[in-house]
DSSP file (Angstrom, degrees, kcal/mol; ACC not computed):
  #  RESIDUE AA STRUCTURE BP1 BP2  ACC     N-H-->O    O-->H-N    N-H-->O    O-->H-N    TCO  KAPPA ALPHA  PHI   PSI    X-CA   Y-CA   Z-CA
    1    1 A X     >        0   0    0      0, 0.0     4,-2.1     0, 0.0     5,-0.2   0.000 360.0 360.0 360.0 -37.8   78.9  115.7  276.1
    2    2 A X  H  >  +     0   0    0      1,-0.2     4,-2.6     2,-0.2     5,-0.2   0.882 360.0  53.9 -63.0 -36.9   77.2  113.7  273.3
    3    3 A X  H  > S+     0   0    0      2,-0.2     4,-2.4     1,-0.2    -1,-0.2   0.905 107.4  50.4 -64.5 -40.4   76.0  111.1  275.9
    4    4 A X  H  > S+     0   0    0      2,-0.2     4,-2.2     1,-0.2    -2,-0.2   0.926 111.8  47.1 -64.5 -44.2   74.4  113.8  278.0
    5    5 A X  H  X S+     0   0    0     -4,-2.1     4,-2.5     1,-0.2    -1,-0.2   0.911 112.1  51.2 -62.3 -41.8   72.6  115.3  275.0
    6    6 A X  H  X S+     0   0    0     -4,-2.6     4,-2.2     1,-0.2    -2,-0.2   0.881 109.1  50.9 -63.2 -38.3   71.5  111.7  274.0
    7    7 A X  H  X S+     0   0    0     -4,-2.4     4,-2.0     2,-0.2    -1,-0.2   0.894 109.9  49.4 -67.2 -39.2   70.2  111.1  277.5
    8    8 A X  H  X S+     0   0    0     -4,-2.2     4,-2.2     2,-0.2    -2,-0.2   0.923 111.7  48.6 -65.1 -43.5   68.2  114.3  277.5
    9    9 A X  H  X S+     0   0    0     -4,-2.5     4,-2.2     1,-0.2    -2,-0.2   0.879 109.4  53.4 -64.2 -36.7   66.7  113.5  274.1
   10   10 A X  H  X S+     0   0    0     -4,-2.2     4,-2.2     2,-0.2    -1,-0.2   0.885 107.8  51.1 -62.7 -38.5   65.9  110.0  275.4
   11   11 A X  H  X S+     0   0    0     -4,-2.0     4,-2.3     2,-0.2    -2,-0.2   0.911 108.8  50.3 -65.2 -42.5   64.0  111.6  278.3
   12   12 A X  H  X S+     0   0    0     -4,-2.2     4,-2.3     1,-0.2    -2,-0.2   0.900 109.7  52.4 -61.2 -40.4   62.0  113.8  276.0
   13   13 A X  H  X S+     0   0    0     -4,-2.2     4,-2.1     1,-0.2    -2,-0.2   0.917 108.9  48.8 -62.1 -44.1   61.1  110.7  274.0
   14   14 A X  H  X S+     0   0    0     -4,-2.2     4,-2.1     1,-0.2    -1,-0.2   0.892 110.4  51.1 -64.6 -39.7   59.9  108.9  277.1
   15   15 A X  H  X S+     0   0    0     -4,-2.3     4,-2.3     1,-0.2    -1,-0.2   0.919 110.1  49.6 -63.3 -42.6   57.8  111.8  278.1
   16   16 A X  H  X S+     0   0    0     -4,-2.3     4,-2.3     1,-0.2    -2,-0.2   0.864 108.6  52.8 -65.1 -35.5   56.2  112.0  274.6
   17   17 A X  H  X S+     0   0    0     -4,-2.1     4,-2.5     2,-0.2    -1,-0.2   0.901 109.2  50.1 -65.0 -39.9   55.5  108.3  274.8
   18   18 A X  H  X S+     0   0    0     -4,-2.1     4,-2.2     2,-0.2    -2,-0.2   0.896 110.0  49.8 -63.8 -40.6   53.7  108.9  278.1
   19   19 A X  H  X S+     0   0    0     -4,-2.3     4,-2.1     2,-0.2    -2,-0.2   0.909 111.5  49.2 -63.8 -42.0   51.7  111.7  276.6
   20   20 A X  H  X S+     0   0    0     -4,-2.3     4,-2.0     2,-0.2    -2,-0.2   0.907 109.9  51.0 -64.0 -42.2   50.7  109.5  273.7
   21   21 A X  H  X S+     0   0    0     -4,-2.5     4,-1.3     1,-0.2    -1,-0.2   0.899 110.2  49.6 -62.9 -40.3   49.7  106.7  276.0
   22   22 A X  H  X S+     0   0    0     -4,-2.2     4,-0.8     1,-0.2    -1,-0.2   0.892 110.3  50.7 -65.5 -38.3   47.5  109.1  278.1
   23   23 A X  H  X>S+     0   0    0     -4,-2.1     5,-2.0     1,-0.2     4,-0.5   0.849 104.2  58.7 -67.9 -32.7   45.9  110.3  274.9
   24   24 A X  H ><5S+     0   0    0     -4,-2.0     3,-0.6     1,-0.2    -1,-0.2   0.850 101.4  55.0 -64.2 -33.8   45.2  106.8  273.8
   25   25 A X  H 3<5S+     0   0    0     -4,-1.3    -1,-0.2     1,-0.2    -2,-0.2   0.770 114.4  39.5 -72.3 -23.8   43.2  106.2  276.9
   26   26 A X  H 3<5S-     0   0    0     -4,-0.8    -1,-0.2    -3,-0.5    -2,-0.2   0.368 106.4-124.5-104.1   4.1   41.0  109.2  276.2
   27   27 A X  T <<5S+     0   0    0     -3,-0.6     2,-0.2    -4,-0.5    -3,-0.2   0.832  77.3 119.5  55.4  35.7   40.8  108.5  272.4
   28   28 A X      < +     0   0    0     -5,-2.0     2,-0.5    -6,-0.1    -1,-0.1  -0.567  38.7 169.6-126.3  66.9   42.1  112.1  271.8
   29   29 A X        -     0   0    0     -2,-0.2     2,-0.3    -5,-0.1    -9,-0.1  -0.682  14.0-168.8 -90.0 126.4   45.3  111.4  269.9
   30   30 A X     >  -     0   0    0     -2,-0.5     4,-0.5     1,-0.1     3,-0.1  -0.752  26.7-126.4-104.3 160.4   47.1  114.2  268.2
   31   31 A X  H  > S+     0   0    0     -2,-0.3     4,-1.4     1,-0.2     5,-0.2   0.681  91.5  77.6 -82.8 -18.0   50.0  113.6  265.8
   32   32 A X  H  > S+     0   0    0      1,-0.2     4,-2.5     2,-0.2     5,-0.3   0.953  89.9  46.9 -61.7 -58.6   52.6  115.8  267.5
   33   33 A X  H  > S+     0   0    0      1,-0.2     4,-2.5     2,-0.2    -1,-0.2   0.872 111.2  50.4 -59.4 -40.2   53.8  113.7  270.5
   34   34 A X  H  X S+     0   0    0     -4,-0.5     4,-2.2     2,-0.2    -1,-0.2   0.904 113.1  46.9 -64.4 -36.7   54.3  110.4  268.6
   35   35 A X  H  X S+     0   0    0     -4,-1.4     4,-2.6    -3,-0.2     5,-0.2   0.923 113.2  48.0 -69.1 -42.9   56.4  112.1  265.9
   36   36 A X  H  X S+     0   0    0     -4,-2.5     4,-2.6     1,-0.2     5,-0.3   0.898 110.8  52.9 -63.0 -39.6   58.5  114.0  268.5
   37   37 A X  H  X S+     0   0    0     -4,-2.5     4,-2.1    -5,-0.3    -2,-0.2   0.930 111.9  44.7 -61.6 -45.5   59.0  110.7  270.3
   38   38 A X  H  X S+     0   0    0     -4,-2.2     4,-2.6     2,-0.2     5,-0.2   0.933 114.7  47.5 -65.2 -45.6   60.2  108.9  267.2
   39   39 A X  H  X S+     0   0    0     -4,-2.6     4,-2.3     1,-0.2    -2,-0.2   0.924 114.9  44.7 -63.7 -44.4   62.5  111.7  266.1
   40   40 A X  H  X S+     0   0    0     -4,-2.6     4,-2.3    -5,-0.2    -1,-0.2   0.864 113.0  52.0 -70.1 -33.6   64.1  112.2  269.5
   41   41 A X  H  X S+     0   0    0     -4,-2.1     4,-2.3    -5,-0.3    -2,-0.2   0.945 112.5  44.1 -66.2 -46.6   64.5  108.5  270.0
   42   42 A X  H  X S+     0   0    0     -4,-2.6     4,-2.3     1,-0.2    -2,-0.2   0.899 114.9  49.2 -65.3 -39.6   66.2  108.0  266.7
   43   43 A X  H  X S+     0   0    0     -4,-2.3     4,-2.4    -5,-0.2    -1,-0.2   0.898 110.2  51.8 -65.0 -40.0   68.4  111.1  267.3
   44   44 A X  H  X S+     0   0    0     -4,-2.3     4,-2.3     2,-0.2    -2,-0.2   0.921 110.7  47.1 -62.5 -44.6   69.3  109.8  270.7
   45   45 A X  H  X S+     0   0    0     -4,-2.3     4,-2.5     1,-0.2     5,-0.2   0.910 111.4  51.6 -64.2 -42.0   70.4  106.4  269.4
   46   46 A X  H  X S+     0   0    0     -4,-2.3     4,-2.2     1,-0.2    -2,-0.2   0.909 110.7  47.9 -62.0 -42.0   72.4  108.1  266.6
   47   47 A X  H  X S+     0   0    0     -4,-2.4     4,-2.7     2,-0.2    -1,-0.2   0.890 111.2  51.0 -67.2 -38.0   74.2  110.3  269.1
   48   48 A X  H  X S+     0   0    0     -4,-2.3     4,-2.3     2,-0.2    -2,-0.2   0.915 111.4  47.4 -64.9 -41.6   74.9  107.3  271.4
   49   49 A X  H  X S+     0   0    0     -4,-2.5     4,-2.3     2,-0.2    -2,-0.2   0.899 112.6  49.8 -65.5 -39.1   76.4  105.3  268.6
   50   50 A X  H  X S+     0   0    0     -4,-2.2     4,-2.1     2,-0.2    -2,-0.2   0.922 111.0  48.7 -64.7 -44.3   78.5  108.3  267.5
   51   51 A X  H  X>S+     0   0    0     -4,-2.7     5,-2.6     1,-0.2     4,-0.6   0.891 112.0  49.5 -63.0 -38.8   79.8  108.8  271.0
   52   52 A X  H ><5S+     0   0    0     -4,-2.3     3,-0.7     3,-0.2    -1,-0.2   0.910 109.6  51.2 -66.0 -41.4   80.6  105.1  271.3
   53   53 A X  H 3<5S+     0   0    0     -4,-2.3    -2,-0.2     1,-0.2    -1,-0.2   0.866 113.1  45.1 -64.4 -36.2   82.4  105.2  267.9
   54   54 A X  H 3<5S-     0   0    0     -4,-2.1    -1,-0.2    -5,-0.1    -2,-0.2   0.487 114.5-117.1 -86.9  -2.7   84.5  108.2  269.0
   55   55 A X  T <<5       0   0    0     -3,-0.7    -3,-0.2    -4,-0.6    -4,-0.1   0.782 360.0 360.0  77.4  27.9   85.2  106.7  272.4
   56   56 A X      <       0   0    0     -5,-2.6    -4,-0.2    -6,-0.2   -53,-0.1   0.470 360.0 360.0 -79.1 360.0   83.5  109.3  274.6
């Protein structure tokens, strides 16, 4: 179950990175998507490491 949650969070992170990249091309960058991308990426990695440690 942890792996599935980590994969969903990874997907959210990738989408936020795409939104940020699109905003960079129009020079209209807001702070929300980059922060969400970082938080979800770090949370996803932490959940994957936890799942690996517990043998899921």
